[in-house]
C-alpha positions as CSV (number, residue, x, y, z in Angstrom):
1,M,-12.9,22.2,-3.5
2,N,-17.5,23.0,-2.1
3,D,-18.2,19.7,-4.6
4,L,-15.5,17.3,-3.1
5,K,-16.6,15.4,0.1
6,I,-14.8,12.5,1.8
7,F,-15.8,9.6,3.9
8,S,-14.1,6.8,5.4
9,G,-15.3,3.3,6.6
10,R,-14.0,1.7,9.8
11,A,-10.6,0.3,8.2
12,N,-8.1,3.7,8.4
13,Q,-10.7,6.4,10.0
14,K,-7.6,8.0,11.4
15,L,-5.6,7.8,7.4
16,A,-8.5,9.9,6.2
17,Q,-8.8,12.4,9.1
18,D,-5.4,13.3,8.3
19,I,-6.5,13.3,4.2
20,S,-9.5,15.9,5.0
21,E,-6.6,18.2,7.7
22,Y,-4.8,18.3,4.6
23,L,-7.5,19.4,2.1
24,G,-8.4,21.6,5.2
25,I,-11.9,20.1,4.5
26,S,-14.2,18.8,6.8
27,L,-14.1,14.6,7.2
28,G,-18.4,13.5,5.2
29,A,-20.6,12.1,7.9
30,I,-21.3,8.9,7.7
31,S,-22.9,5.8,10.0
32,L,-21.4,1.9,10.0
33,S,-22.5,-0.4,12.2
34,N,-24.0,-4.5,12.3
35,F,-26.7,-5.5,12.6
36,P,-26.5,-8.7,15.8
37,D,-26.3,-11.2,12.9
38,G,-23.2,-9.5,11.4
39,E,-24.5,-7.2,8.0
40,I,-23.1,-4.3,7.7
41,G,-25.7,-0.6,8.2
42,C,-24.5,2.7,6.7
43,Q,-26.4,5.5,5.5
44,V,-24.4,9.1,5.0
45,E,-25.8,11.4,7.1
46,E,-25.5,14.7,4.8
47,D,-26.9,15.4,1.4
48,I,-24.3,14.4,-1.4
49,R,-27.0,14.9,-4.1
50,G,-24.5,16.3,-7.3
51,R,-20.9,15.9,-5.3
52,D,-17.6,14.4,-5.7
53,I,-17.3,11.3,-3.4
54,F,-14.1,10.0,-2.6
55,L,-14.2,7.0,-0.1
56,V,-11.3,5.3,1.9
57,Q,-10.8,2.2,2.5
58,P,-7.8,-0.2,2.2
59,T,-8.9,-3.4,2.1
60,C,-7.1,-5.0,4.0
61,P,-7.8,-7.8,7.4
62,P,-10.6,-8.9,8.6
63,V,-10.2,-8.7,4.0
64,N,-13.9,-9.4,3.7
65,E,-16.2,-7.2,6.4
66,N,-13.8,-4.2,5.1
67,L,-14.3,-5.0,0.9
68,M,-17.6,-5.5,2.0
69,E,-18.5,-2.3,4.1
70,L,-16.4,-0.9,1.0
71,L,-19.7,-1.4,-1.4
72,I,-22.5,-0.9,0.8
73,M,-21.1,2.5,0.9
74,I,-20.1,3.1,-2.9
75,D,-24.1,2.0,-3.1
76,C,-24.6,4.1,-0.8
77,C,-23.6,7.2,-2.5
78,K,-24.7,6.3,-5.8
79,R,-28.3,5.8,-4.3
80,A,-28.1,9.2,-2.8
81,S,-27.3,10.6,-6.5
82,A,-23.5,11.3,-5.5
83,E,-22.5,12.4,-9.0
84,R,-18.7,11.0,-8.9
85,I,-17.3,7.8,-7.0
86,T,-13.8,7.3,-6.5
87,A,-13.0,4.1,-4.1
88,V,-9.6,5.0,-2.3
89,I,-8.3,1.6,-1.4
90,P,-4.3,2.9,-0.8
91,Y,-3.6,-1.5,0.2
92,F,-5.9,-3.3,-2.3
93,G,-6.8,-7.1,-1.0
94,Y,-7.5,-10.5,-2.9
95,A,-4.9,-9.2,-5.4
96,R,-2.0,-11.3,-5.0
97,Q,-3.8,-13.6,-6.6
98,D,-3.8,-12.3,-10.2
99,R,-3.0,-14.8,-12.6
100,K,-3.6,-18.8,-13.3
101,D,-0.6,-19.9,-12.1
102,A,-1.8,-23.4,-12.1
103,G,-4.8,-25.4,-12.8
104,R,-8.5,-24.5,-11.4
105,V,-6.8,-21.8,-9.6
106,P,-10.0,-18.1,-9.2
107,I,-7.9,-14.8,-10.4
108,T,-9.1,-13.4,-7.2
109,A,-7.8,-9.9,-8.2
110,K,-10.4,-9.9,-11.2
111,L,-12.9,-10.4,-9.4
112,A,-12.8,-7.9,-6.8
113,A,-12.2,-5.6,-9.1
114,N,-15.7,-6.5,-11.0
115,I,-17.4,-6.4,-7.6
116,I,-16.0,-3.3,-7.0
117,T,-17.1,-1.5,-11.2
118,R,-20.6,-3.1,-10.5
119,A,-21.4,-2.0,-7.2
120,G,-20.4,1.6,-8.7
121,A,-17.4,3.0,-8.5
122,D,-16.5,5.7,-11.1
123,R,-12.6,5.7,-10.4
124,V,-9.9,3.7,-8.2
125,L,-7.5,5.0,-6.5
126,S,-4.8,3.2,-4.8
127,M,-1.0,2.9,-3.9
128,D,1.0,-0.1,-5.1
129,L,-0.4,-3.3,-6.6
130,H,1.2,-6.0,-5.7
131,A,1.5,-5.7,-9.7
132,P,1.0,-3.1,-11.6
133,Q,-0.9,-5.3,-14.3
134,I,-4.2,-5.3,-11.9
135,Q,-5.0,-1.6,-13.1
136,G,-6.2,-3.3,-15.8
137,F,-8.3,-5.4,-14.1
138,F,-10.9,-2.4,-13.8
139,D,-13.4,-1.3,-16.1
140,V,-12.9,2.5,-15.0
141,P,-10.2,4.9,-15.1
142,V,-7.6,4.0,-12.3
143,D,-4.5,6.0,-10.4
144,H,-1.9,4.3,-9.3
145,L,0.1,6.2,-6.9
146,Y,3.9,4.8,-5.4
147,A,4.3,5.5,-2.2
148,A,8.7,5.5,-3.3
149,P,8.6,10.0,-2.9
150,V,7.7,9.0,0.3
151,L,10.0,5.9,1.4
152,N,12.8,8.3,-0.5
153,K,12.4,11.5,1.2
154,Y,13.0,9.6,4.8
155,F,15.7,7.4,4.1
156,R,17.1,11.4,2.5
157,S,16.4,13.1,5.7
158,L,18.9,10.6,7.4
159,D,21.8,12.0,5.4
160,L,23.5,8.6,4.6
161,D,26.7,8.4,2.6
162,P,25.3,7.3,-1.2
163,S,28.2,6.3,-2.2
164,E,27.7,3.5,0.8
165,I,24.6,2.5,-0.3
166,V,23.1,-0.6,-1.9
167,V,19.5,-0.1,-3.1
168,V,18.7,-4.5,-2.5
169,S,15.8,-5.8,-4.9
170,P,13.8,-8.7,-2.3
171,D,13.7,-10.7,-6.1
172,E,13.7,-10.7,-9.6
173,G,10.2,-8.5,-9.8
174,R,11.1,-6.1,-7.6
175,I,14.0,-4.5,-9.8
176,K,12.5,-1.7,-11.7
177,Q,10.8,-0.3,-8.3
178,A,14.6,-0.7,-6.8
179,A,16.0,1.2,-9.9
180,K,14.2,4.1,-9.1
181,H,15.0,4.5,-5.9
182,L,18.3,3.8,-6.9
183,D,17.6,6.5,-9.5
184,K,16.6,9.3,-6.4
185,L,19.3,8.4,-3.7
186,G,22.0,6.9,-4.8
187,G,24.5,4.3,-4.6
188,T,24.6,0.4,-6.1
189,L,22.0,-2.1,-7.3
190,A,22.0,-5.9,-5.5
191,I,18.9,-8.3,-6.3
192,I,18.6,-11.7,-4.5
193,D,18.6,-14.5,-6.5
194,K,15.2,-15.6,-4.4
195,R,13.5,-19.8,-5.3
196,R,10.2,-20.0,-4.0
197,T,9.4,-23.3,-2.3
198,T,6.2,-23.9,-0.9
199,P,3.1,-20.7,-1.7
200,E,4.2,-19.8,2.8
201,E,7.9,-20.5,2.2
202,T,11.0,-19.3,0.1
203,R,14.4,-19.9,-0.5
204,A,17.2,-17.4,-1.3
205,A,20.0,-18.2,-3.2
206,N,22.4,-15.5,-4.6
207,I,23.4,-11.5,-4.0
208,I,23.4,-10.3,-8.1
209,G,25.2,-7.0,-8.3
210,G,26.0,-5.2,-5.3
211,P,28.6,-5.5,-3.5
212,V,27.4,-5.0,0.2
213,E,29.7,-6.0,2.1
214,G,30.5,-2.9,4.9
215,K,27.0,-1.2,3.0
216,T,24.4,-0.1,4.5
217,C,21.2,-2.0,2.7
218,L,18.0,-1.5,1.7
219,L,15.4,-3.5,1.0
220,F,12.4,-1.6,-0.6
221,D,8.7,-4.5,-1.3
222,D,5.5,-3.3,-1.8
223,M,4.0,-5.8,0.7
224,I,5.7,-7.6,4.5
225,S,2.6,-9.8,5.1
226,T,4.3,-13.1,7.5
227,G,8.0,-11.5,7.1
228,G,9.7,-14.6,5.9
229,S,11.3,-13.8,2.3
230,I,12.0,-9.7,3.8
231,C,13.6,-11.5,6.5
232,N,15.1,-14.6,4.8
233,A,16.5,-12.2,2.3
234,A,17.5,-9.7,4.9
235,A,20.0,-12.4,6.2
236,I,21.3,-13.2,3.2
237,V,22.3,-9.4,2.7
238,K,23.9,-10.2,5.9
239,E,25.8,-12.9,5.7
240,F,27.2,-11.5,2.6
241,G,28.8,-8.3,4.9
242,A,26.2,-5.6,5.5
243,R,27.0,-3.4,7.8
244,D,23.3,-1.7,7.8
245,I,19.8,-3.0,6.5
246,Y,17.0,-1.0,6.3
247,L,13.4,-3.1,5.3
248,A,11.3,-0.3,3.5
249,A,7.9,-1.8,2.4
250,T,4.2,0.5,1.6
251,H,2.0,-1.9,4.0
252,G,2.7,-3.6,6.6
253,V,0.5,-6.2,6.8
254,F,1.7,-7.9,9.7
255,C,0.2,-11.9,9.3
256,G,0.4,-14.5,12.1
257,P,4.3,-14.0,13.2
258,A,5.5,-11.2,10.5
259,I,6.1,-9.3,13.8
260,E,8.4,-11.4,15.9
261,R,10.0,-12.2,12.6
262,L,11.2,-8.7,11.5
263,S,12.2,-7.8,15.7
264,A,14.2,-11.4,15.6
265,A,16.2,-9.4,12.1
266,P,19.3,-8.4,11.8
267,I,17.8,-5.3,10.5
268,R,18.9,-1.4,11.5
269,E,15.1,-0.2,11.4
270,V,11.3,-1.3,9.6
271,V,10.1,1.5,8.1
272,I,6.4,1.5,6.0
273,T,3.5,3.4,5.6
274,N,0.3,3.9,7.5
275,S,-1.6,2.1,3.8
276,I,-3.1,0.4,7.6
277,P,-3.2,1.4,10.7
278,M,0.1,0.3,12.1
279,T,-1.5,0.5,15.7
280,K,0.7,-2.8,16.5
281,V,4.1,-1.6,15.6
282,E,4.1,2.4,16.3
283,D,5.5,2.4,19.7
284,L,7.8,-1.0,18.8
285,P,11.7,0.9,18.7
286,N,12.9,0.4,15.0
287,F,9.4,0.8,13.7
288,T,9.1,3.6,12.0
289,V,6.0,5.0,10.2
290,L,5.7,7.5,7.8
291,N,1.4,9.2,6.9
292,I,0.5,8.8,3.5
293,D,-1.7,11.4,3.7
294,E,0.0,14.0,1.8
295,L,0.3,12.0,-1.0
296,L,-3.6,10.8,-0.9
297,G,-4.5,14.1,-0.4
298,E,-2.9,15.5,-3.6
299,A,-4.1,13.0,-5.6
300,I,-7.8,13.4,-4.5
301,K,-7.1,17.5,-5.3
302,R,-5.8,16.8,-8.9
303,I,-7.9,14.1,-9.6
304,H,-11.3,16.6,-8.2
305,R,-9.7,19.4,-9.9
306,N,-8.6,16.8,-13.3
307,E,-5.4,17.3,-13.2
308,S,-2.2,15.1,-13.5
309,V,-1.5,13.0,-11.6
310,S,1.3,11.2,-13.0
311,R,3.3,14.6,-12.0
312,L,3.3,13.4,-8.2
313,F,6.1,11.5,-9.3
314,E,7.9,13.5,-11.5
């Protein structure tokens, strides 16, 4: 592991520190600052010539600032003669615009992938991309992790009766992932028939499968942004008679009124990971934040040693 170096941007330094501690190495020394006009300055404060470099930087809000900081870090390491640079992006921003679903709109997921690659990243490590096909937008290898093992481990620790569990997919697009949770946790599967009315609002119309009456319902999603969609889904499940409702997501973006909506929703608990800093909710009673440092740390170790990453999910 002597050739492995981990550096952190300013987006989630605590996570990078936890990953380094898991691997038993010290976090790399790097100086990041802003000039008076807002430009980002960067300097690596140790020799990285010929080293295997991992840069931990989720592109969470402020998205543009964190994305630009990642690009500058990549360029800095490239010019310092690093052997290989892996961009560790636990949360990949700009991923929701992944196709042309209307006329005269951009595909920002491809644009962000292009600039990360052109900046000098040799590979990318990310988690729960908004759409799996985004892996193909990068012209370098992508290791796509899922937080499912971490989330499933937590729910198993609650000793829930499998016969009382209903794993609920909040929309048709998450059915495949919901089925994977079902394989590990047991129970039955239900799907919310969701209709989108505007880019910000959705209306859940019905539940397919189940039944959910008197059951413990686990709703899994990749991210919670404004909270409107997932809270609407929880309300529908409650109307159909669910006893307890747990919401689980990998990325807690929590924009706008998200925290207020989640706090007022008819749910028992919100379970998220620390792919994004969770300082806003870590002290709230019905929010649980799970650490993904071991999962990312193990993936980094396997990438460094040229071992299989997919074995983490077997």
